[in-house]
N, C-alpha and C positions, 0 to 999 in steps of 0.2 A: 679807583679802578683796580680790578684784579682779574685773574683768570679763573673762571668757574667751570668752563667746559673746554676740554682739550681733545683733539682728534689726532691719533697717531696712525698713519697709513703704512702698514707693514707689508712689504712686497715678498717677503720670504727669503731674500738674499742675505748673506752673512752680515752685511752692513747694518741690518735691522737690529742687531743685538745692542749696539751702542745707541742707536736711535731710541730704542725702547727704554734703556736705562735713563736717558735724558728725560723722556716723557714721564716716567714714573717719578723721577726726582722733582720735576715741576708740579706734577699732580699732588704730591705730598706737601710741597712747599706752600701751595695755595689752596689746599683742601678742595681740590677740583674733582669733577667727574671726568675720568679719562676713558675714552672709548678707543679700543684698539681694533682697527679695521683691516681685514685682509680680503681682497677681491681676487678670487680665482678665475682666471680667464676661461671662457668657453672655448674648447679646442676647435669647435666648428667655426668660430669667428676668427680664430687665429691662423687657419690654414692659409698658406700662400696661394697666390693666383695659380690656377691649375692650367698647364699648357696642354695642347692637344695630344702630345705624346706621353702624358703622364698616366700610368695605368691605375686601375682601381686598387690593386694591391699596394702600389706605392703610396697612394693617398691614405690608405688604411695605416701603413707603417708610420707615415708622418703624423697622422692624427694620434696614434698611440704614443709616439715620442713626446708630442706636445702635452698630452694628458699626463704622462709620467712626470715630466718636468714641472707642470703646474701642481701636481699633487705633492711632489717633493718640496716645493716652495711653501705650499700650504701647511704641510707637516712641520717644516722648520719654523714658520711664523708662529704656529700654535705653541711649539715648544718654547720659543723665546718668551711668549706671553706667560705660560705656566711657570717658567723659571723666575721671571720678574715678579710674579705674584708671591711665590714662595719666599723670595728674598726679603719681602716686606711683610710677611705673615698675613697675606690676603688669600682668601679662597678664590680660585679662578671661577668666574661666573660668565654666563652668556648675557649679552645685551638684550634688553627687552624693548618695549615700545616707548618707555619713558626712562630718562636718565636716572641714575642712582644718586639722590641728594643726601646731604648730611655728612660732611667730611669727605676725606679722600676715598674715592671708590674707583675701581677699574673693571671694565667689562669687555668681553670679546665678541666681535661681530664678524661672521664669515659669510660672504656673498659670492655669487657667480655672476660675472658680467664684465663690464669695462671699468678699470680702475679710475680713469679720469671722470667718467659719469658719476660713479658712486662717491668719489671724493668731492665733486662739485655739489652733489645733493646733500651729503651729510656734513660737509664743511661749512655750509652757509651759517649754521647756528653754533659754530665752535668759536671760542674766543681765540684759539691758537691751534694751528695745524702743524704737526711735527712729522717731518719726512727725513729719510736718509739722503746724504749727499749723492748726487748722480756719479756714476763711475767716470772718473776723468779719462779713462782709457777709451771711452765711447764718445768721442767728441761729436757734438751735434745730436747725440742720441735723444730720443723722445723720453722725457721723464714725466709720465702721466699725472702722478699725484702732485708733483711740484707745479706743473703747469696749471692744472685745474685749481689748485689752491690759490695761486697768484692771480690768475686771469679770470676765474669764473666765480670765486666766492668773495672776493674783496676782503679776505681775512689775512692776517699776518701768518707767515710760514717760517718755522724754525727748521733750518737745514743742519743736520747733525753729521759730522764726518765719522768714519769708522775709527775705532780704537780708543774712544774716550771712555773713562771709567764711569763718569756720571756727568751731570750738568752743574756747573758752579755759578757762572755769571758774576764773579766777584769783581773783575776788572773789565770794564766795558768800553769799547771804542765805537764812536758814532761817526759814520761817513756823512758829512754834511755839505750839501750844495744848494740849499734853499729851494728845493723843488717840492712839488706835491708828493712825489713818491717818498722822498726822504722825510718829509713832515709826517706822513702816515706811518712810516716805520718807527719814528721817535714816539709818536702817540701810542702805538701798539706796544712799545717796549717799556712804557712808564712803570708798570709793576716791577719789572726786572731792574730798571735804573734806580728805583727807590730803595731796593735792597742791596745795591752794589757797594763795594768798598771804595771804588774809584770809577769815575766816568770822565772820558776825554772826548771832546769834540774835535774831529780831524777834518780840516778843510784843505782841499787841494786847489792851488792857484791854477786857473785855466789859462791856456795859452792865449796871449794877447789881451787878456782882460783880468780884472781883479777878482779874487775869490769872494764869495759871500762872507759877510762878517760872522764868524762863528760865535762871537761874544753875544750876539742877540739870542742865539739858541741857549747859551749858558744862562742868560738872564731869564728866559722862559722856564728853563728847568728849575731854577731857584724858586720860582713861584710854587713849584710842586715839592719843595723841600729837598731838591737834589742839587748838590754842589758839583759843578763840572769845570774841569780845566779846558783850555782851548789850545789847539796846536795847528798853526798855519804851516803848510808844507809846499815847497816848490818841488813838484814831481821830478824824480830822476829816472823814472821808468813808466810803463803803461799804468793807467790809473788803477786798475784792479790789483796789479802786482805791487803798486806803491801802497795801497791800503793794507795789503797783507804784510808788507814790510813794516808799516807803522804799527800794526797789531803786535808784531814780534818785538819791536822796540819797547812798546808799552807793556809787554807781557800780558796782553789782553786775552781773556778766555771767552769773549763774545764780541761779535761785530754786528752792529745795527746799520742797515743801509736800505735805500730804496732800490727796487728792482726795475730796471729799465728794459723795455722791449715790448714785444707784442706776440700774440698767438695768431697764426695765420695758417689756414688749411691744415689744422691739427698738427702743425710742426712746432717744436719748441724753439722759440727764437728770442734771445735776450741780447741786450747791448753788450759791448765788448767788456766793460768793467765788471758787470755782473757775471758774465760768463767766466772771466778770469778768476774771480773770487770763488765761484762755485766749483771750478775745476781744481783749485789748489788750496783752498782753505783747510787748515788743520784745526780750526776752532769752529764752534757753532756760529751760524750766521742767521740773524733774524731779518727777513725780507718783507717788504710790503710794496704793492704796486699801485 
């Protein structure tokens, strides 16, 4: 198994620069087709609910502000893509109807619409979706590409924090609790695990019950030629923060875990451990739901 098709959904915020470096590094590593997608919102769909006292002039002002902000993000996203191409001596090209096969290729696709809908549509046939980490200062904020990737495509999502120079994945920590979500995350991460220098299975003992045996996962990984250590941990803090603390102790530069939660009424809702990790992780996190 390998990654042949990678979708990077670039929203045009500054965090996208690190995200794109990671996506390009993975594309080169696996000789994959990388599609960089930016979805510019339609300002007419983004207007807030208009009250009776809101004048037509004010509506026009708000619309212009939304359009200006959307255009600034679109320009920044395209600049990130062009710069990433130049850094690896690739000519920036537009995405067509068919992916570009035959070694590492990257293409730009710009659309107008809803980021969640377009991510869901184009992510279905991607082996991996790469997004920027949601802004931790916006607690509970809707992260459309992340939500659509997790809940509507059934594909793994790599969440990249800002500030990283590139993607390494040399030391990998796996959060293991023997659930369907964790199993899917491990399966999706097999290409990364196979190339890692070290892999550690981290199992947190749950309150009032024994933790799943991480040795069974290590045995499974060995069948894939991957040697993994196991680490059983009695949590000293909330589960998500404990996982991040374990990553720091292991000097891990990638965390693999299941994403727990659900999407309801177009709100971004994740379980506590997943939310804690996404809010605070300083290393990339590979998630599957």
